[in-house]
N, C-alpha and C positions, 0 to 999 in steps of 0.2 A: 493484393486486395485493396480496393479503394477505401478511403476513410469512411465514406458514407455507407458502404457495404458492411464494414466492421461495426459501425454504429447501429445499423439496422439489425444485424444478427444478435448483438449483445442486448439491445433494447428488447427485442422479441424474446430472448431467453429469459429476461427478467419478468416479462409479462406471463410467459408460460409457467414460470416457477411460482407465480402468484405473489411476487414481492409487492409490498405496499408502496415502495418508492420507485421512481423511474431510474433505470440502470443505464449507465453510459460507459464507454471504453476506459475513460480516465480512472474509473473506480478500480479497475484491475491494477493499474499502476499504484494507486493508494494501498490496495490490498497487499501488493508485493512489498511495499515499504514497511507496512505494519507487521507483516509476517517476518521479514528479515530482522526488524528491531526486536520483536518478541522472541526470536530464536537467539538473540544475543550477538548478532553481527555488529561489527564496529561501524559507528556512524559514518566515518569517512569512506568505508568500503561501500556502504549503502549509497552515499552521495555519488560515488564514482559509477556504481551500477545503474543508478537511475539517471545519471547524466546531469545532475544539478550543479550549476556553477556556484551557487551560493549555499553554504552549509545551513543557513536558516531555513531553507526549503526542506531540508532533510530532517532537521531537528524535530519538527512537528511529529514525526513518527515515533521518536523516543519519548517525547514529552507526554504523549497520549498512551503510553504503554508502561504504567507504573510497576507492573509485576515483573518487568524486565530486570529489575534490580533486587528482587526479593531474596536471592541467595547470595548476595554480596558478602555477608558476614557469617556464613556458616563455617564451622570448624571442620 
């Protein structure tokens, strides 16, 4: 599938869903990163999965997911 076709399909899905913001394919990548971080996956594993060369690009997903650490100190 061509990149433009994917962009059009995803943009159209956002419109049909009545979303207030415009949707683009890269949002799926961000959603995947946030999902993996919220499920407690290791940051280095997320980095490898998303293909980030720099860990700083991956850390944003864990920084914006504070509830990821809520059960750290449960006995």
